[in-house]
SEGUMAR-123548 format. One record per residue (C-alpha): x negated, y negated, z. Coordinates in Angstrom, 3 decimals. Last residue first. Example, Ala and Ser with C-alpha at 12.3 -4.5 7.8 and 13.67 -1.06 7.14 Angstrom:
BEGIN
<node east="-13.670" north="1.060" up="7.140"/>
<node east="-12.300" north="4.500" up="7.800"/>
This chain:
BEGIN
<node east="-3.911" north="-237.721" up="-21.572"/>
<node east="-3.124" north="-236.515" up="-25.093"/>
<node east="-6.049" north="-238.434" up="-26.527"/>
<node east="-8.446" north="-236.505" up="-24.279"/>
<node east="-6.888" north="-233.153" up="-25.299"/>
<node east="-7.412" north="-233.832" up="-28.994"/>
<node east="-10.979" north="-235.139" up="-28.567"/>
<node east="-12.003" north="-232.308" up="-26.281"/>
<node east="-10.554" north="-229.775" up="-28.711"/>
<node east="-12.449" north="-231.338" up="-31.620"/>
<node east="-15.688" north="-231.433" up="-29.628"/>
<node east="-15.344" north="-227.717" up="-28.860"/>
<node east="-14.800" north="-227.025" up="-32.571"/>
<node east="-17.906" north="-229.028" up="-33.529"/>
<node east="-19.936" north="-227.186" up="-30.848"/>
<node east="-18.955" north="-223.647" up="-31.868"/>
<node east="-21.862" north="-223.180" up="-34.262"/>
<node east="-24.401" north="-224.005" up="-31.551"/>
<node east="-27.141" north="-226.151" up="-33.102"/>
<node east="-26.912" north="-228.918" up="-30.489"/>
<node east="-27.221" north="-226.408" up="-27.668"/>
<node east="-24.284" north="-225.731" up="-25.419"/>
<node east="-24.157" north="-226.021" up="-21.614"/>
<node east="-22.860" north="-229.586" up="-21.517"/>
<node east="-20.223" north="-228.712" up="-24.096"/>
<node east="-19.002" north="-225.813" up="-21.963"/>
<node east="-18.336" north="-228.082" up="-18.997"/>
<node east="-16.360" north="-230.446" up="-21.228"/>
<node east="-14.380" north="-227.561" up="-22.735"/>
<node east="-13.606" north="-226.218" up="-19.233"/>
<node east="-12.420" north="-229.611" up="-17.995"/>
<node east="-10.206" north="-230.049" up="-21.049"/>
<node east="-8.713" north="-226.560" up="-20.556"/>
<node east="-7.889" north="-227.268" up="-16.925"/>
<node east="-6.186" north="-230.510" up="-17.868"/>
<node east="-4.273" north="-228.820" up="-20.701"/>
<node east="-2.934" north="-225.979" up="-18.600"/>
<node east="-0.092" north="-225.168" up="-21.029"/>
<node east="-0.826" north="-221.483" up="-21.628"/>
<node east="-2.341" north="-222.192" up="-25.037"/>
<node east="-4.753" north="-224.672" up="-23.425"/>
<node east="-5.679" north="-222.216" up="-20.703"/>
<node east="-6.279" north="-219.504" up="-23.291"/>
<node east="-8.428" north="-221.956" up="-25.277"/>
<node east="-10.612" north="-222.481" up="-22.237"/>
<node east="-11.026" north="-218.721" up="-21.782"/>
<node east="-11.873" north="-218.284" up="-25.483"/>
<node east="-14.468" north="-221.089" up="-25.334"/>
<node east="-16.096" north="-219.521" up="-22.277"/>
<node east="-16.290" north="-216.170" up="-24.081"/>
<node east="-17.880" north="-217.730" up="-27.158"/>
<node east="-20.281" north="-219.791" up="-24.991"/>
<node east="-21.599" north="-216.740" up="-23.151"/>
<node east="-22.096" north="-214.573" up="-26.244"/>
<node east="-23.865" north="-217.383" up="-28.062"/>
<node east="-26.034" north="-218.162" up="-25.037"/>
<node east="-27.376" north="-214.630" up="-24.931"/>
<node east="-26.519" north="-210.999" up="-24.338"/>
<node east="-26.008" north="-209.030" up="-27.569"/>
<node east="-22.501" north="-209.253" up="-28.943"/>
<node east="-20.373" north="-206.107" up="-28.767"/>
<node east="-17.249" north="-207.682" up="-27.280"/>
<node east="-14.359" north="-205.268" up="-27.750"/>
<node east="-13.711" north="-204.342" up="-24.104"/>
<node east="-14.490" north="-207.914" up="-22.973"/>
<node east="-11.911" north="-209.324" up="-25.383"/>
<node east="-9.474" north="-206.586" up="-24.343"/>
<node east="-9.758" north="-207.610" up="-20.680"/>
<node east="-9.491" north="-211.312" up="-21.536"/>
<node east="-6.415" north="-210.789" up="-23.712"/>
<node east="-4.853" north="-208.537" up="-21.095"/>
<node east="-5.247" north="-211.225" up="-18.419"/>
<node east="-3.837" north="-213.892" up="-20.758"/>
<node east="-0.640" north="-211.902" up="-21.546"/>
<node east="-0.861" north="-210.641" up="-25.111"/>
<node east="-0.030" north="-211.972" up="-28.578"/>
<node east="-0.372" north="-215.670" up="-27.583"/>
<node east="-4.169" north="-215.705" up="-28.102"/>
<node east="-3.694" north="-214.784" up="-31.752"/>
<node east="-1.371" north="-217.746" up="-32.214"/>
<node east="-3.948" north="-220.048" up="-30.582"/>
<node east="-6.594" north="-218.768" up="-33.063"/>
<node east="-4.584" north="-219.564" up="-36.207"/>
<node east="-5.906" north="-223.153" up="-36.302"/>
<node east="-9.242" north="-221.525" up="-37.168"/>
<node east="-12.675" north="-222.227" up="-35.715"/>
<node east="-12.428" north="-219.344" up="-33.227"/>
<node east="-10.887" north="-217.132" up="-35.906"/>
<node east="-13.949" north="-215.361" up="-37.355"/>
<node east="-15.358" north="-214.530" up="-33.916"/>
<node east="-12.100" north="-213.428" up="-32.291"/>
<node east="-9.830" north="-211.128" up="-34.270"/>
<node east="-11.961" north="-210.367" up="-37.310"/>
<node east="-15.347" north="-210.156" up="-35.576"/>
<node east="-14.059" north="-208.271" up="-32.557"/>
<node east="-12.206" north="-205.856" up="-34.851"/>
<node east="-15.216" north="-205.235" up="-37.097"/>
<node east="-17.658" north="-204.632" up="-34.239"/>
<node east="-15.387" north="-202.289" up="-32.295"/>
<node east="-14.369" north="-200.470" up="-35.483"/>
<node east="-18.001" north="-199.804" up="-36.366"/>
<node east="-18.951" north="-198.861" up="-32.807"/>
<node east="-16.176" north="-196.242" up="-32.766"/>
<node east="-13.363" north="-196.791" up="-30.287"/>
<node east="-12.406" north="-194.303" up="-27.602"/>
<node east="-8.984" north="-194.179" up="-25.986"/>
<node east="-8.473" north="-194.977" up="-22.321"/>
<node east="-4.750" north="-195.638" up="-22.775"/>
<node east="-5.087" north="-199.264" up="-21.641"/>
<node east="-7.928" north="-199.866" up="-24.074"/>
<node east="-6.028" north="-198.242" up="-26.945"/>
<node east="-2.968" north="-200.419" up="-26.386"/>
<node east="-5.158" north="-203.524" up="-26.151"/>
<node east="-6.821" north="-202.572" up="-29.421"/>
<node east="-3.414" north="-202.053" up="-31.041"/>
<node east="-2.228" north="-205.518" up="-29.951"/>
<node east="-5.462" north="-207.198" up="-31.050"/>
<node east="-5.361" north="-205.467" up="-34.422"/>
<node east="-1.725" north="-206.516" up="-34.786"/>
<node east="-2.668" north="-210.163" up="-34.349"/>
<node east="-5.443" north="-209.821" up="-36.915"/>
<node east="-3.041" north="-208.138" up="-39.325"/>
<node east="-0.526" north="-210.960" up="-38.897"/>
<node east="-3.230" north="-213.523" up="-39.706"/>
<node east="-4.128" north="-211.778" up="-42.992"/>
<node east="-7.520" north="-210.697" up="-44.240"/>
<node east="-6.450" north="-207.178" up="-45.179"/>
<node east="-8.732" north="-204.122" up="-44.995"/>
<node east="-9.032" north="-204.318" up="-41.186"/>
<node east="-5.400" north="-203.317" up="-40.693"/>
<node east="-5.757" north="-200.248" up="-42.910"/>
<node east="-9.039" north="-199.262" up="-41.256"/>
<node east="-7.426" north="-199.548" up="-37.825"/>
<node east="-4.552" north="-197.260" up="-38.795"/>
<node east="-6.860" north="-194.797" up="-40.548"/>
<node east="-9.090" north="-194.466" up="-37.484"/>
<node east="-6.125" north="-194.342" up="-35.114"/>
<node east="-4.543" north="-191.438" up="-36.994"/>
<node east="-7.890" north="-189.630" up="-37.175"/>
<node east="-8.382" north="-189.919" up="-33.421"/>
<node east="-4.869" north="-188.634" up="-32.693"/>
<node east="-5.242" north="-185.507" up="-34.828"/>
<node east="-1.805" north="-184.251" up="-33.633"/>
<node east="0.247" north="-185.796" up="-30.834"/>
<node east="3.262" north="-186.096" up="-33.151"/>
<node east="4.146" north="-189.526" up="-31.730"/>
<node east="0.946" north="-191.020" up="-33.173"/>
<node east="2.113" north="-190.270" up="-36.724"/>
<node east="5.543" north="-191.769" up="-36.102"/>
<node east="3.924" north="-194.885" up="-34.637"/>
<node east="1.697" north="-195.176" up="-37.699"/>
<node east="4.694" north="-194.836" up="-40.021"/>
<node east="6.619" north="-197.547" up="-38.212"/>
<node east="3.469" north="-199.680" up="-38.254"/>
<node east="3.381" north="-199.493" up="-42.042"/>
<node east="7.033" north="-200.521" up="-42.360"/>
<node east="6.483" north="-203.526" up="-40.092"/>
<node east="3.216" north="-204.511" up="-41.757"/>
<node east="4.553" north="-204.623" up="-45.284"/>
<node east="1.280" north="-206.052" up="-46.571"/>
<node east="0.876" north="-204.848" up="-50.104"/>
<node east="-0.680" north="-201.912" up="-51.958"/>
<node east="-3.333" north="-201.083" up="-49.369"/>
<node east="-1.043" north="-201.913" up="-46.444"/>
<node east="1.647" north="-199.547" up="-47.709"/>
<node east="-0.952" north="-196.872" up="-48.491"/>
<node east="-2.367" north="-196.950" up="-44.948"/>
<node east="1.063" north="-196.512" up="-43.406"/>
<node east="1.860" north="-193.726" up="-45.864"/>
<node east="-1.457" north="-192.051" up="-44.998"/>
<node east="-0.521" north="-191.919" up="-41.317"/>
<node east="3.029" north="-190.762" up="-41.983"/>
<node east="2.001" north="-188.043" up="-44.443"/>
<node east="-0.900" north="-186.956" up="-42.230"/>
<node east="1.232" north="-186.592" up="-39.105"/>
<node east="4.053" north="-184.694" up="-40.788"/>
<node east="7.318" north="-185.466" up="-39.038"/>
<node east="9.550" north="-184.963" up="-42.099"/>
<node east="7.711" north="-181.803" up="-43.137"/>
<node east="8.249" north="-180.639" up="-46.737"/>
<node east="10.196" north="-183.791" up="-47.600"/>
<node east="7.552" north="-185.870" up="-45.852"/>
<node east="4.862" north="-184.314" up="-48.050"/>
<node east="6.991" north="-184.900" up="-51.160"/>
<node east="7.338" north="-188.577" up="-50.206"/>
<node east="3.573" north="-188.806" up="-49.849"/>
<node east="2.981" north="-187.204" up="-53.248"/>
<node east="5.462" north="-189.562" up="-54.926"/>
<node east="3.769" north="-192.628" up="-53.444"/>
<node east="0.331" north="-191.426" up="-54.463"/>
<node east="1.281" north="-190.702" up="-58.045"/>
<node east="-1.919" north="-190.474" up="-60.090"/>
<node east="-1.565" north="-188.755" up="-63.469"/>
<node east="-2.966" north="-191.784" up="-65.286"/>
<node east="-3.902" north="-194.589" up="-62.878"/>
<node east="-7.630" north="-194.235" up="-62.224"/>
<node east="-9.493" north="-197.262" up="-60.861"/>
<node east="-11.759" north="-195.622" up="-58.294"/>
<node east="-9.248" north="-196.509" up="-55.589"/>
<node east="-6.609" north="-194.660" up="-57.587"/>
<node east="-8.874" north="-191.605" up="-57.584"/>
<node east="-9.171" north="-191.927" up="-53.802"/>
<node east="-5.406" north="-192.334" up="-53.572"/>
<node east="-4.970" north="-189.184" up="-55.650"/>
<node east="-7.080" north="-187.235" up="-53.165"/>
<node east="-5.032" north="-188.790" up="-50.351"/>
<node east="-1.795" north="-187.680" up="-51.994"/>
<node east="-3.222" north="-184.159" up="-52.356"/>
<node east="-4.072" north="-184.481" up="-48.667"/>
<node east="-0.437" north="-185.301" up="-47.900"/>
<node east="0.641" north="-182.280" up="-49.949"/>
<node east="-1.656" north="-180.007" up="-47.952"/>
<node east="-0.490" north="-181.236" up="-44.552"/>
<node east="3.185" north="-181.149" up="-45.548"/>
<node east="2.841" north="-177.591" up="-46.847"/>
<node east="1.106" north="-176.657" up="-43.590"/>
<node east="3.923" north="-178.207" up="-41.559"/>
<node east="6.673" north="-176.350" up="-43.402"/>
<node east="5.631" north="-173.843" up="-46.051"/>
<node east="2.462" north="-172.852" up="-47.889"/>
<node east="1.941" north="-170.262" up="-50.644"/>
<node east="2.106" north="-172.534" up="-53.696"/>
<node east="0.337" north="-175.263" up="-51.697"/>
<node east="-2.818" north="-173.170" up="-51.399"/>
<node east="-3.322" north="-173.179" up="-55.167"/>
<node east="-2.728" north="-176.924" up="-55.445"/>
<node east="-5.136" north="-177.542" up="-52.578"/>
<node east="-7.864" north="-175.469" up="-54.221"/>
<node east="-7.265" north="-177.166" up="-57.593"/>
<node east="-7.405" north="-180.588" up="-55.835"/>
<node east="-10.841" north="-180.119" up="-54.303"/>
<node east="-13.261" north="-180.593" up="-57.207"/>
<node east="-11.201" north="-183.326" up="-58.832"/>
<node east="-11.048" north="-185.220" up="-55.535"/>
<node east="-14.818" north="-184.999" up="-55.026"/>
<node east="-15.666" north="-186.362" up="-58.461"/>
<node east="-12.930" north="-188.991" up="-58.163"/>
<node east="-14.391" north="-190.363" up="-54.939"/>
<node east="-17.645" north="-190.785" up="-56.836"/>
<node east="-20.701" north="-188.591" up="-56.632"/>
<node east="-24.461" north="-189.036" up="-56.941"/>
<node east="-24.702" north="-192.791" up="-56.370"/>
<node east="-22.435" north="-192.589" up="-53.322"/>
<node east="-18.796" north="-192.221" up="-52.353"/>
<node east="-17.968" north="-191.203" up="-48.800"/>
<node east="-15.590" north="-188.389" up="-47.903"/>
<node east="-14.370" north="-187.899" up="-44.319"/>
<node east="-10.669" north="-187.146" up="-44.726"/>
<node east="-11.231" north="-185.521" up="-48.122"/>
<node east="-13.893" north="-183.223" up="-46.660"/>
<node east="-11.510" north="-182.300" up="-43.842"/>
<node east="-8.822" north="-181.318" up="-46.342"/>
<node east="-11.193" north="-179.230" up="-48.453"/>
<node east="-12.670" north="-177.523" up="-45.381"/>
<node east="-9.189" north="-176.486" up="-44.242"/>
<node east="-8.345" north="-175.158" up="-47.712"/>
<node east="-11.575" north="-173.143" up="-47.803"/>
<node east="-10.871" north="-171.849" up="-44.305"/>
<node east="-7.373" north="-170.684" up="-45.225"/>
<node east="-8.514" north="-168.939" up="-48.411"/>
<node east="-11.375" north="-167.203" up="-46.576"/>
<node east="-8.921" north="-166.068" up="-43.888"/>
<node east="-6.538" north="-164.695" up="-46.492"/>
<node east="-9.108" north="-162.462" up="-48.241"/>
<node east="-7.722" north="-161.903" up="-51.726"/>
<node east="-10.590" north="-163.392" up="-53.759"/>
<node east="-13.292" north="-161.421" up="-51.909"/>
<node east="-16.798" north="-162.235" up="-53.146"/>
<node east="-15.691" north="-165.351" up="-55.019"/>
<node east="-13.670" north="-166.420" up="-51.988"/>
<node east="-16.747" north="-166.096" up="-49.762"/>
<node east="-18.664" north="-168.308" up="-52.188"/>
<node east="-15.858" north="-170.907" up="-52.006"/>
<node east="-16.061" north="-170.648" up="-48.212"/>
<node east="-19.747" north="-171.584" up="-48.401"/>
<node east="-19.096" north="-174.422" up="-50.864"/>
<node east="-16.365" north="-175.895" up="-48.664"/>
<node east="-18.651" north="-175.663" up="-45.639"/>
<node east="-21.375" north="-177.590" up="-47.477"/>
<node east="-18.948" north="-180.414" up="-48.273"/>
<node east="-17.504" north="-180.280" up="-44.752"/>
<node east="-20.782" north="-180.909" up="-42.953"/>
<node east="-19.007" north="-181.611" up="-39.665"/>
<node east="-21.563" north="-179.797" up="-37.468"/>
<node east="-18.916" north="-177.267" up="-36.474"/>
<node east="-17.705" north="-176.994" up="-40.059"/>
<node east="-21.225" north="-176.127" up="-41.219"/>
<node east="-21.399" north="-173.346" up="-38.629"/>
<node east="-18.057" north="-171.923" up="-39.770"/>
<node east="-19.109" north="-172.081" up="-43.428"/>
<node east="-22.348" north="-170.279" up="-42.710"/>
<node east="-20.457" north="-167.555" up="-40.867"/>
<node east="-18.047" north="-167.118" up="-43.796"/>
<node east="-20.884" north="-166.937" up="-46.339"/>
<node east="-22.867" north="-164.498" up="-44.185"/>
<node east="-19.785" north="-162.318" up="-43.706"/>
<node east="-19.170" north="-162.177" up="-47.455"/>
<node east="-22.824" north="-161.406" up="-48.211"/>
<node east="-22.824" north="-158.716" up="-45.513"/>
<node east="-19.606" north="-157.194" up="-46.849"/>
<node east="-21.010" north="-157.049" up="-50.354"/>
<node east="-24.263" north="-155.453" up="-49.171"/>
<node east="-22.353" north="-152.886" up="-47.105"/>
<node east="-19.963" north="-152.210" up="-49.965"/>
<node east="-22.886" north="-151.762" up="-52.337"/>
<node east="-24.493" north="-149.321" up="-49.915"/>
<node east="-21.243" north="-147.431" up="-49.552"/>
<node east="-20.940" north="-147.224" up="-53.328"/>
<node east="-24.524" north="-146.025" up="-53.570"/>
<node east="-23.882" north="-143.378" up="-50.918"/>
<node east="-20.857" north="-142.245" up="-52.896"/>
<node east="-22.989" north="-141.941" up="-56.032"/>
<node east="-25.647" north="-139.993" up="-54.162"/>
<node east="-23.047" north="-137.722" up="-52.637"/>
<node east="-21.486" north="-137.203" up="-56.051"/>
<node east="-24.872" north="-136.426" up="-57.570"/>
<node east="-25.631" north="-133.952" up="-54.798"/>
<node east="-22.262" north="-132.324" up="-55.245"/>
<node east="-22.778" north="-132.116" up="-58.986"/>
<node east="-26.197" north="-130.522" up="-58.441"/>
<node east="-24.707" north="-128.039" up="-55.992"/>
<node east="-21.939" north="-127.185" up="-58.400"/>
<node east="-24.418" north="-126.798" up="-61.221"/>
<node east="-26.487" north="-124.424" up="-59.103"/>
<node east="-23.389" north="-122.399" up="-58.294"/>
<node east="-22.391" north="-122.306" up="-61.928"/>
<node east="-25.839" north="-121.101" up="-62.956"/>
<node east="-25.618" north="-118.334" up="-60.403"/>
<node east="-22.157" north="-117.354" up="-61.575"/>
<node east="-23.454" north="-117.309" up="-65.129"/>
<node east="-26.202" north="-114.918" up="-64.147"/>
<node east="-23.790" north="-112.627" up="-62.389"/>
<node east="-21.606" north="-112.558" up="-65.446"/>
<node east="-24.550" north="-111.715" up="-67.703"/>
<node east="-25.475" north="-108.793" up="-65.486"/>
<node east="-21.869" north="-107.573" up="-65.674"/>
<node east="-21.884" north="-107.965" up="-69.474"/>
<node east="-24.877" north="-105.702" up="-69.731"/>
<node east="-22.941" north="-102.803" up="-68.283"/>
<node east="-24.315" north="-101.411" up="-65.101"/>
<node east="-26.719" north="-98.404" up="-65.694"/>
<node east="-25.114" north="-94.868" up="-65.841"/>
<node east="-24.901" north="-92.609" up="-62.888"/>
<node east="-26.057" north="-89.044" up="-63.738"/>
<node east="-23.416" north="-86.399" up="-63.963"/>
<node east="-24.106" north="-83.397" up="-61.887"/>
<node east="-24.158" north="-80.045" up="-63.674"/>
<node east="-21.893" north="-77.269" up="-62.585"/>
């Protein structure tokens, strides 16, 4: 019986094997492309994350050195890279508020320029804020509007309404009370109402230095006898509490309360605000005059006037006479010293 010879594999089987090979190669190529694409995505994510981290770190460093304008711009960049990052949103809002608290107008930017740049950020943050944070943000919106008001803008500016809204959101809000006190003295001179707000702000225990700064600035803005007396009272309170006073405030307060009033009939009323010993201690705490005859004669004049106010007319007369002998003919206080000597001499 003859053996059958094996026939060659059908052509279609060879073709199938070829196609399988091509498919395998294609699969490998696709895998390699996918890996490359995934690697690219990872690389982009790494670059994006680094840019975001760099922006956030820069902002933090700028905040530490109190460059709030630069910090705001850094956090704004971080927000552009990741618009939904909550920490970036919080830091941008914080930088905006601190920039408003410390802004200074110059030739390159007005108060309005800064306010217009920051208000959209504050408005956006306010939609998500509640309680104390809502009060903080609304009070700073009020301050931004105050700065625009200070530049002369009136349309769309409602400082009073903003401050009331801040106190509605948080009735003990430190910024709303502090800025309300300042606003009252800017628009008029309701000192009692303003001081009520300042006391409420101080009672919160928050941002104590900022509260004092705004309180003193508000009192210094008005040339009114009652403001001068209140400046002396607040300065004495700060001295006793061991609080710090900036050189600018120290100079301005000493000038307004003492130097500018020594020739004024209002000076005895200022000297009656505190007990004599506290007046002298606060005088010395504020006195920033350079050593010299002017410094010496001004203090001696104040001490003599304190005696006169306290009823020791004979002691005051003796002190004025001693002071006159020590003064030079061109001393600005000499005419006032002579006037006191004349008045007290006639009374004897």
